[in-house]
TORLUMSE-68072 format. One line per 2 residues: number of its first residue (from 1); their letters; for each residue x, y, z of N, C-alpha, C. Coordinates in Angstrom, 1 decimal. Atoms other than C-alpha are relative to their C-alpha. Layout:
BEGIN
NUM> a> X/Y/Z/X/Y/Z/X/Y/Z  ...;
//
This chain:
BEGIN
1> mm> -1.3/-0.3/0.6/3.3/-32.3/23.0/-0.2/0.9/-1.2  0.1/-1.1/1.1/3.8/-29.3/20.7/1.2/-0.1/-0.9;
3> gr> -1.2/0.0/0.9/6.0/-28.9/17.7/-0.4/0.5/-1.4  0.2/-0.5/1.3/6.3/-27.9/14.1/-0.3/-1.2/-0.9;
5> vg> 0.3/1.0/0.9/4.9/-29.9/11.2/1.1/0.0/-1.1  -1.2/-0.1/0.9/8.2/-30.6/9.4/0.5/1.4/-0.1;
7> tr> -0.5/-1.4/0.1/9.4/-27.3/8.0/-1.1/0.9/-0.6  1.1/-0.8/0.5/5.9/-26.1/7.0/-0.3/1.1/0.9;
9> dl> 0.4/-1.2/-0.9/4.3/-22.9/8.3/-1.2/-0.5/0.8  1.0/0.6/-0.8/2.3/-25.0/10.7/0.5/-0.5/1.4;
11> rk> -0.4/0.5/-1.3/2.4/-25.9/14.4/-1.1/-1.1/0.3  0.9/1.0/-0.4/0.8/-29.0/16.0/0.0/-0.2/1.5;
13> in> 0.1/0.4/-1.4/-0.4/-30.1/19.4/-0.6/-1.4/0.0  0.5/1.3/-0.1/-0.8/-33.8/20.1/-0.9/-0.1/1.2;
15> ag> 1.0/0.1/-1.1/-4.0/-34.2/22.2/-0.7/-1.3/0.0  0.5/1.4/0.0/-4.6/-37.9/22.8/-0.1/-0.5/-1.4;
17> nt> 0.2/0.6/1.3/-6.0/-39.4/19.6/-0.2/1.0/-1.1  0.3/-1.1/0.9/-6.4/-36.0/18.0/1.3/0.9/-0.1;
19> il> -1.1/-1.0/0.2/-3.7/-33.7/16.4/-0.7/1.3/-0.4  0.4/-1.4/0.4/-4.5/-30.0/16.4/1.1/0.6/-0.8;
21> vi> -0.9/-0.7/0.8/-2.8/-28.0/13.7/-0.4/1.4/0.0  0.2/-1.5/-0.1/-2.4/-24.2/13.8/0.7/0.7/-1.1;
23> sc> -0.5/-0.7/1.2/-1.9/-22.0/10.8/-0.3/1.5/0.2  0.2/-1.4/-0.2/-1.5/-18.2/10.8/0.3/0.7/-1.4;
25> ds> -0.3/-0.8/1.1/-1.5/-15.5/8.1/-0.5/1.4/0.3  0.4/-1.4/-0.1/-1.9/-11.8/7.7/-0.2/0.7/-1.3;
27> lg> 0.2/-0.8/1.3/-3.0/-9.2/5.1/-0.1/1.4/0.3  0.1/-1.4/-0.2/-2.7/-5.5/4.8/0.0/0.8/-1.3;
29> gi> 0.0/-0.9/1.1/-3.4/-2.7/2.4/-0.9/-0.4/-1.2  1.0/0.5/1.1/-6.1/-4.6/0.4/-1.4/0.1/0.6;
31> gs> 1.3/-0.3/-0.5/-9.6/-3.4/0.8/-0.6/1.2/-0.7  0.7/-1.1/0.6/-11.9/-0.5/0.2/0.1/1.3/0.9;
33> lk> -0.2/-1.2/-0.8/-10.7/2.0/2.9/0.9/1.0/-0.7  -0.6/-1.1/0.7/-9.1/5.3/2.0/1.4/-0.3/-0.5;
35> nd> -1.5/0.1/0.3/-5.4/4.3/2.1/0.3/-1.5/-0.4  -0.4/1.3/0.5/-5.7/0.7/0.8/0.6/0.2/-1.4;
37> lv> -0.8/-0.1/1.2/-3.3/0.2/-2.1/-0.6/-0.8/-1.1  0.7/0.9/1.0/-5.2/-2.6/-3.8/-1.5/0.0/0.3;
39> ra> 1.4/-0.2/-0.2/-8.9/-2.0/-4.2/-0.8/-1.3/-0.1  0.8/1.3/0.0/-11.2/-4.9/-3.2/-1.1/0.2/1.0;
41> dp> 1.1/0.0/-1.0/-14.6/-5.3/-1.5/0.3/-0.8/1.2  -0.4/0.7/-1.2/-14.4/-6.5/2.1/-0.3/-1.5/0.0;
43> hs> 0.4/1.5/0.0/-16.2/-9.8/1.4/1.1/-0.7/-0.8  -1.1/0.7/0.7/-13.5/-10.7/-1.2/1.3/0.0/0.8;
45> vg> -1.2/-0.1/-0.9/-10.8/-9.6/1.2/0.0/-1.2/1.0  0.1/1.1/-0.9/-12.0/-12.2/3.7/0.0/-1.3/-0.7;
47> fi> 0.2/1.3/0.7/-13.0/-14.9/1.2/1.3/-0.5/-0.6  -1.3/0.4/0.6/-9.6/-14.9/-0.6/1.1/0.0/1.0;
49> gi> -1.1/-0.2/-0.9/-7.5/-13.7/2.3/0.2/-1.2/1.0  -0.1/1.1/-0.9/-8.2/-16.8/4.4/0.6/-1.3/-0.7;
51> rp> -0.5/1.2/0.7/-7.0/-19.2/1.7/1.3/-0.6/0.5  -1.3/0.6/-0.4/-3.3/-19.5/2.8/-0.1/-0.8/1.3;
53> al> 0.1/0.7/-1.2/-4.2/-20.5/6.3/-0.9/-1.3/-0.1  0.9/1.1/0.2/-7.1/-22.8/5.2/0.8/-1.1/-0.8;
55> fe> -0.7/1.0/0.8/-4.9/-24.5/2.5/1.1/-0.7/0.8  -1.0/0.7/-0.8/-2.1/-25.2/5.0/-0.7/-1.1/0.8;
57> il> 0.7/1.0/-0.8/-4.7/-27.0/7.2/-0.4/-1.2/-0.9  0.6/1.0/0.9/-6.3/-28.9/4.3/1.1/-0.9/-0.5;
59> cv> -1.0/0.8/0.7/-3.0/-30.0/2.7/0.6/-1.1/0.9  -0.5/1.0/-0.9/-2.0/-32.0/5.8/-1.1/-1.0/0.5;
61> ga> 1.1/0.9/-0.2/-5.4/-33.8/5.9/-0.8/0.4/1.2  0.8/-0.4/-1.1/-6.9/-31.8/8.7/-1.3/0.8/-0.4;
63> ep> 1.2/-0.8/0.3/-10.3/-30.0/8.9/0.0/1.1/1.0  0.0/-1.2/-0.8/-10.7/-26.5/10.2/-1.2/-0.1/1.0;
65> vm> 1.0/0.1/-1.0/-12.6/-26.2/13.5/-0.2/1.4/0.7  0.1/-1.3/-0.6/-11.8/-22.7/14.8/0.7/1.1/-0.7;
67> li> -0.6/-1.1/0.6/-11.1/-19.3/13.3/0.1/1.1/1.0  -0.2/-1.1/-0.8/-9.5/-16.5/15.3/0.4/1.2/-0.9;
69> nn> -0.2/-1.1/0.9/-9.8/-13.2/13.4/0.3/1.3/0.8  -0.4/-1.3/-0.6/-8.0/-10.0/14.5/0.0/1.0/-1.1;
71> lt> 0.2/-1.0/1.1/-9.1/-7.1/12.4/0.3/1.4/0.5  -0.4/-1.4/-0.4/-7.6/-3.6/12.6/-0.9/1.0/-0.6;
73> vs> 1.0/-0.9/0.6/-10.8/-2.0/11.3/-1.3/0.0/0.9  1.2/-0.1/-0.8/-14.2/-1.1/12.7/-0.9/-1.3/-0.2;
75> md> 0.9/1.1/0.1/-16.9/-3.7/13.4/-0.9/0.0/-1.2  0.8/-0.1/1.2/-19.1/-2.4/10.6/0.7/-0.5/-1.2;
77> yg> -0.8/0.4/1.2/-16.4/-2.9/8.0/0.5/-1.4/0.2  -0.6/1.3/-0.2/-14.9/-5.9/9.6/-1.0/-1.1/-0.1;
79> rr> 1.0/1.1/0.1/-18.2/-7.8/9.7/-0.1/-0.5/-1.4  0.1/0.4/1.4/-18.2/-7.9/5.9/1.3/-0.9/-0.3;
81> il> -1.2/0.8/0.2/-14.6/-9.3/6.0/-0.3/-1.4/0.6  0.3/1.3/-0.7/-15.7/-12.0/8.5/-1.0/-0.8/-0.8;
83> eg> 1.0/0.7/0.8/-18.7/-12.9/6.3/0.7/-0.7/-1.1  -0.7/0.7/1.1/-16.3/-13.6/3.4/0.8/-1.2/0.5;
85> mm> -0.7/1.2/-0.6/-14.1/-15.8/5.7/-0.9/-1.1/0.2  0.9/1.0/-0.3/-17.0/-17.7/6.9/-0.7/-0.7/-1.2;
87> da> 0.5/0.6/1.2/-18.4/-18.2/3.4/1.1/-1.0/-0.6  -1.0/0.9/0.5/-15.0/-19.7/2.5/0.1/-1.3/0.8;
89> lk> -0.1/1.2/-1.0/-15.3/-22.1/5.5/-1.4/-0.7/0.1  1.4/0.5/-0.2/-19.0/-23.0/5.0/-0.1/-1.5/-0.1;
91> ew> 0.1/1.5/0.1/-18.2/-26.7/4.2/0.3/-0.7/1.3  -0.4/0.6/-1.2/-17.0/-27.2/7.7/-0.7/0.7/1.2;
93> dv> 0.6/-0.5/-1.2/-18.4/-26.6/11.2/1.1/0.8/0.8  -1.1/-0.8/-0.6/-16.1/-23.7/12.3/-0.6/1.1/0.9;
95> ea> 0.4/-1.1/-0.9/-16.5/-21.5/15.3/1.0/1.2/-0.2  -0.8/-1.2/0.2/-15.2/-17.9/15.0/-0.1/0.9/1.1;
97> fg> 0.0/-1.2/-0.9/-14.2/-15.2/17.4/1.2/0.8/-0.3  -1.1/-0.9/0.3/-11.9/-12.2/17.3/-0.3/1.4/0.6;
99> st> 0.1/-1.4/-0.5/-11.6/-8.5/17.7/0.1/1.0/-1.1  -0.1/-1.1/1.0/-11.9/-5.2/15.8/0.5/1.2/0.8;
101> ee> -0.5/-1.2/-0.5/-10.6/-1.7/16.3/-1.2/1.0/0.2  1.1/-0.9/-0.2/-13.3/0.5/17.9/0.4/1.3/0.7;
103> ni> -0.5/-1.2/-0.7/-11.1/3.2/19.6/0.5/1.0/-1.0  -0.7/-0.9/0.9/-9.2/4.7/16.7/-0.5/-0.2/-1.4;
105> pt> 0.4/0.2/1.4/-10.5/5.4/13.2/1.2/-0.5/-0.9  -1.1/0.5/0.8/-8.5/3.4/10.7/-0.3/0.3/-1.5;
107> tq> 0.2/-0.3/1.4/-8.0/4.2/7.0/0.7/-1.0/-0.9  -0.6/1.1/0.8/-6.2/1.0/5.8/-0.4/-1.3/0.6;
109> tg> 0.5/1.3/-0.4/-7.4/-2.6/6.0/1.2/-0.8/0.5  -1.0/0.9/-0.5/-5.4/-5.0/8.1/-0.7/-1.2/0.8;
111> ig> 0.6/1.1/-0.7/-6.3/-8.5/9.3/1.1/-1.0/0.4  -0.8/1.1/-0.4/-4.6/-11.3/11.2/-0.9/-1.2/0.2;
113> it> 0.8/1.2/0.1/-5.9/-14.9/10.8/0.8/-1.1/0.7  -0.5/1.2/-0.5/-5.3/-17.9/13.0/-1.1/-1.0/-0.2;
115> li> 1.0/1.1/0.3/-7.0/-21.1/11.9/0.5/-1.3/0.7  -0.4/1.3/-0.7/-7.0/-24.3/14.0/-0.8/-1.1/-0.7;
117> gk> 0.6/1.2/0.5/-7.7/-27.7/12.5/0.2/-1.2/0.8  -0.2/1.2/-0.7/-7.9/-31.2/13.7/0.1/-1.2/-0.9;
119> ar> -0.2/1.2/0.8/-6.9/-34.6/12.3/0.4/-1.2/0.9  -0.5/1.2/-0.7/-6.3/-38.2/13.4/1.4/-0.3/-0.3;
121> el> -1.4/0.2/0.5/-3.1/-38.4/11.4/0.2/1.0/-1.1  -0.3/-1.0/0.9/-1.3/-36.0/9.2/0.5/-0.6/-1.4;
123> rt> -0.2/0.5/1.4/-1.0/-36.4/5.4/1.3/0.6/-0.5  -1.4/-0.5/0.4/2.8/-35.9/5.0/0.9/-1.2/0.0;
125> gm> -1.0/1.0/-0.1/5.9/-37.9/4.5/-0.2/-1.2/-1.0  0.3/1.1/1.0/4.8/-39.9/1.4/0.8/0.0/-1.2;
127> ve> -0.7/-0.2/1.2/7.3/-38.8/-1.2/1.2/-0.9/-0.1  -1.1/0.9/0.3/9.8/-41.1/-2.9/0.9/0.5/-1.1;
129> kg> -0.9/-0.4/1.1/12.8/-40.7/-5.1/-0.7/-0.3/-1.4  0.6/0.2/1.3/11.6/-40.3/-8.7/-1.3/0.6/-0.2;
131> dl> 1.2/-0.7/0.1/8.4/-38.6/-7.8/0.2/1.4/-0.6  0.0/-1.3/0.7/7.6/-35.4/-9.8/-0.6/1.1/0.9;
133> av> 0.5/-1.2/-0.6/7.1/-31.9/-8.3/-0.8/0.7/-1.0  1.0/-0.6/0.9/4.0/-30.4/-9.9/-0.7/1.2/0.6;
135> af> 0.7/-1.2/-0.5/2.6/-26.9/-9.6/-1.4/0.1/-0.7  1.3/-0.2/0.5/-1.1/-26.3/-10.0/-0.5/1.4/0.2;
137> ge> 0.4/-1.4/-0.1/-2.3/-22.8/-10.8/1.1/1.0/-0.5  -0.9/-1.0/0.5/-0.6/-19.6/-11.8/0.3/1.1/1.1;
139> pr> -0.3/-1.0/-1.0/1.3/-17.1/-9.6/-0.7/1.3/-0.2  0.7/-1.3/0.1/-0.9/-14.0/-9.0/0.1/0.7/1.4;
141> vg> -0.1/-0.8/-1.2/-0.6/-11.1/-6.6/-0.9/1.2/-0.2  0.7/-1.3/0.1/-2.8/-8.1/-5.7/-1.3/-0.1/-0.8;
143> ed> 1.2/-0.1/0.9/-5.5/-7.1/-8.2/-0.1/-1.1/-0.9  0.0/1.1/1.0/-4.5/-9.9/-10.5/-0.8/-1.2/0.5;
145> vl> 0.7/1.2/-0.6/-6.0/-12.4/-8.0/-1.5/0.1/-0.2  1.4/-0.2/-0.2/-9.5/-10.9/-7.9/-0.8/-0.7/-1.1;
147> na> 0.8/0.5/1.1/-10.8/-12.0/-11.3/0.7/-1.1/-0.8  -0.7/1.1/0.8/-8.3/-14.7/-12.3/-0.7/-1.3/0.1;
149> kd> 0.6/1.3/0.1/-9.6/-18.0/-13.5/1.0/-1.2/0.1  -1.0/1.0/0.0/-6.3/-19.8/-13.3/0.7/-0.2/1.3;
151> vc> -0.6/0.1/-1.4/-5.6/-19.7/-9.5/-0.7/-1.1/0.7  0.5/1.1/-0.8/-6.1/-22.5/-7.1/-1.1/0.5/1.0;
153> tt> 1.1/-0.3/-1.0/-9.4/-22.4/-5.1/-0.2/-1.2/0.9  0.3/1.1/-0.9/-10.7/-24.5/-2.3/-0.6/-1.2/-0.7;
155> hh> 0.6/1.1/0.8/-12.7/-26.5/-4.8/1.1/-0.8/-0.7  -1.1/0.6/0.7/-9.6/-27.2/-6.8/0.8/-0.9/0.9;
157> ll> -0.8/0.7/-0.9/-7.6/-28.2/-3.8/-0.6/-1.3/0.5  0.7/1.2/-0.5/-10.2/-30.6/-2.4/-0.1/-1.1/-1.1;
159> gl> 0.0/0.9/1.1/-10.4/-32.2/-5.8/1.4/-0.7/-0.1  -1.3/0.5/0.1/-6.6/-32.7/-5.9/0.3/-1.0/1.1;
161> lk> -0.2/0.9/-1.2/-6.6/-34.3/-2.4/-0.7/-1.3/-0.1  0.7/1.3/0.2/-8.9/-37.0/-3.7/0.7/-0.9/-1.0;
163> tr> -0.7/0.7/1.0/-6.4/-38.1/-6.3/1.2/-0.8/0.7  -1.1/0.7/-0.5/-3.2/-40.1/-5.9/1.2/0.9/0.2;
165> ik> -1.0/-0.9/-0.3/-1.2/-37.0/-5.3/0.5/-0.3/1.5  -0.6/0.3/-1.3/1.2/-37.3/-2.3/0.1/1.3/0.8;
167> dv> -0.1/-1.2/-0.8/2.5/-34.5/-0.2/-0.4/1.3/-0.8  0.5/-1.2/0.7/0.8/-31.2/-1.1/0.3/1.2/1.0;
169> ip> -0.2/-1.2/-0.8/1.6/-27.6/0.1/-0.3/1.2/-0.8  0.3/-1.3/0.7/0.3/-24.1/-0.7/1.2/0.8/-0.1;
171> tg> -1.1/-0.9/0.2/2.6/-21.5/-2.0/-0.4/1.4/0.4  0.3/-1.4/-0.4/2.9/-17.8/-1.0/1.0/0.9/-0.6;
173> sr> -0.9/-1.0/0.5/5.3/-14.9/-1.2/1.4/-0.5/-0.4  -1.3/0.5/0.3/8.4/-17.1/-1.3/0.0/-0.9/-1.3;
175> gv> 0.0/0.7/1.3/7.3/-18.9/-4.5/0.0/-1.5/0.0  0.1/1.5/0.1/7.0/-22.4/-5.8/1.2/-0.7/0.4;
177> gh> -1.2/0.6/-0.3/10.6/-23.2/-5.5/0.2/-0.3/1.4  -0.2/0.2/-1.4/10.7/-22.7/-1.8/-0.8/-1.1/0.5;
179> ev> 0.9/1.1/-0.6/7.7/-24.9/-1.1/0.4/-1.4/-0.5  -0.4/1.3/0.5/9.0/-27.7/-3.3/1.2/-0.5/0.9;
181> rv> -1.1/0.4/-0.9/12.2/-27.6/-1.2/-0.5/-0.4/1.4  0.5/0.4/-1.3/10.1/-27.8/1.9/-0.5/-1.5/0.0;
183> ia> 0.4/1.4/0.2/8.5/-31.0/0.6/1.2/-0.9/0.0  -1.2/0.9/0.1/12.0/-32.4/-0.3/0.6/-0.1/1.4;
185> nd> -0.6/0.1/-1.3/13.4/-31.5/3.1/-0.7/-0.9/1.0  0.8/0.8/-0.9/10.5/-33.1/5.0/0.0/-1.4/-0.3;
187> nn> -0.1/1.4/0.4/11.1/-36.3/3.1/1.4/-0.5/-0.1  -1.5/0.3/0.1/14.9/-36.3/3.4/0.4/-0.2/-1.4;
189> lr> -0.3/0.1/1.4/15.2/-35.8/-0.3/0.6/1.3/-0.5  -0.4/-1.2/0.7/16.7/-33.3/-2.8/-1.0/0.2/-1.1;
191> vr> 0.9/-0.2/1.1/15.0/-31.8/-5.8/0.9/0.5/-1.2  -0.6/-0.5/1.3/16.2/-31.3/-9.4/-1.0/0.8/-0.7;
193> ff> 1.0/-0.8/0.6/14.4/-28.4/-10.9/0.1/0.0/-1.5  0.0/-0.1/1.5/13.3/-28.2/-14.6/-0.5/1.4/-0.4;
195> ed> 0.7/-1.2/0.4/11.4/-24.9/-14.5/1.0/1.2/0.1  -0.7/-1.2/0.0/12.7/-21.4/-15.1/0.1/0.6/1.4;
197> pr> -0.1/-0.5/-1.4/14.1/-19.9/-11.8/-0.9/1.3/0.2  0.9/-1.2/-0.2/12.0/-16.7/-12.5/-1.4/-0.4/0.4;
199> fl> 1.3/0.6/-0.4/8.8/-18.8/-12.3/0.1/-0.5/1.4  -0.1/0.7/-1.3/10.0/-20.7/-9.2/0.1/1.1/1.1;
201> sr> -0.1/-1.0/-1.1/10.7/-17.4/-7.3/-1.1/1.0/0.0  1.1/-1.0/0.0/7.6/-15.5/-8.2/-1.0/-0.2/1.1;
203> sc> 1.0/0.1/-1.1/5.2/-14.6/-5.4/-1.3/-0.6/-0.5  1.3/0.6/0.4/2.0/-16.6/-5.5/-1.1/0.6/0.9;
205> gp> 1.0/-0.7/-0.7/0.1/-14.1/-3.3/-0.7/-0.9/1.0  0.7/0.8/-1.0/-2.7/-15.8/-1.3/-0.2/-1.4/-0.5;
207> st> 0.0/1.4/0.4/-1.8/-19.3/-2.3/-0.7/-0.3/-1.3  0.7/0.2/1.3/-2.8/-19.0/-5.9/0.5/-1.3/-0.7;
209> vv> -0.6/1.2/0.5/-0.6/-22.1/-6.6/0.2/-1.0/1.2  -0.4/1.1/-1.0/-0.3/-25.4/-4.7/0.9/-0.9/-0.8;
211> vg> -0.9/0.9/0.6/2.5/-27.8/-5.4/-0.1/-1.4/0.7  0.1/1.4/-0.5/2.5/-31.6/-4.9/0.9/-0.9/-0.6;
213> ai> -0.9/1.0/0.5/4.5/-34.7/-5.4/-0.9/-1.1/-0.6  0.8/1.0/0.7/3.2/-37.3/-7.9/0.9/-1.0/-0.6;
215> sp> -0.7/1.0/0.7/4.5/-40.6/-9.1/-0.2/0.2/-1.5  0.2/-0.1/1.4/5.2/-40.5/-12.8/-1.1/-0.9/-0.6;
217> dd> 1.0/0.9/0.4/2.9/-43.4/-13.2/-1.5/0.5/0.2  1.3/-0.6/-0.4/0.0/-41.4/-11.7/-0.3/1.3/-0.7;
219> ld> 0.1/-1.4/0.5/0.5/-38.2/-13.6/-1.2/0.1/-0.9  1.2/-0.1/0.9/-2.1/-38.9/-16.3/-1.3/-0.2/0.6;
221> si> 1.3/0.2/-0.7/-4.7/-39.7/-13.7/-0.5/1.3/0.7  0.4/-1.3/-0.7/-4.7/-36.1/-12.3/-0.9/0.8/-1.0;
223> dt> 0.9/-0.8/0.8/-7.8/-34.4/-13.7/-0.4/1.3/0.7  0.2/-1.3/-0.6/-7.9/-30.7/-12.9/-0.2/1.0/-1.1;
225> el> 0.2/-1.1/1.0/-9.1/-27.5/-14.6/1.2/1.0/0.1  -1.1/-1.0/-0.2/-5.9/-25.7/-13.3/1.1/-0.2/-1.0;
227> pm> -1.3/0.2/0.7/-2.8/-25.1/-15.3/0.9/-0.8/0.8  -0.8/0.9/-0.7/-0.4/-27.8/-14.4/1.4/-0.1/-0.7;
229> ri> -1.3/0.1/0.6/3.3/-27.9/-14.9/1.0/-0.8/0.9  -1.0/0.8/-0.7/6.1/-30.3/-13.9/1.2/0.9/0.2;
231> vg> -1.1/-1.0/-0.3/8.7/-28.1/-12.1/1.3/-0.7/0.4  -1.3/0.7/-0.4/11.2/-30.8/-10.9/-0.3/-1.4/0.3;
233> ef> 0.1/1.4/-0.4/11.9/-34.3/-9.7/0.8/-0.1/1.3  -0.6/0.3/-1.3/12.7/-35.5/-6.2/1.0/-1.1/-0.1;
235> c> -1.1/1.0/0.2/15.9/-37.4/-5.9/0.8/-0.1/1.3;
//
């Protein structure tokens, strides 16, 4: 049985006692080729570029098992991007396969990522009225991401998932407000925002912010190095 995981950017396949979850993302114009608009080394492109797909998998309680990478660049250049991706996935036993462009010379970086994870059950649907919507990290895009110390990393996310935080979701180009509404919709709730609309709508690039639902009673127990702000309340 196939379907969507609530209104998240995830698909699922029920396979007996295992649930397969599938996440996709893409990236373009960031790299070290002639026509890339944001300059970054290939390893960083892969290492940071895989975060949105990886975070989607982790946030629902699944572990990544397979990476499909479609790179619109040569094998020589693409190998370094893939090395960055695999370094980001080194905590898990992930098999990777994909394709590169060997027929036509390319002058701009482009990658497509599909990540497959597996779980026994999904970590969703736990939010109650009165829980707080909390954002962890700062919205960053492009070159601002590369050296930022205030963006969510895999280390930060794994730490948050060990706390009493409830539903968690990564943000992207549609901003914090959109993803908070996703959590609300998936729990048949509404949300009352406290934060400035300009912050809520800012792009968070490659998931530089994650948002989660937390009971007010558990707020003080969240220990993280990331900037943390209460953006709303579920109602």
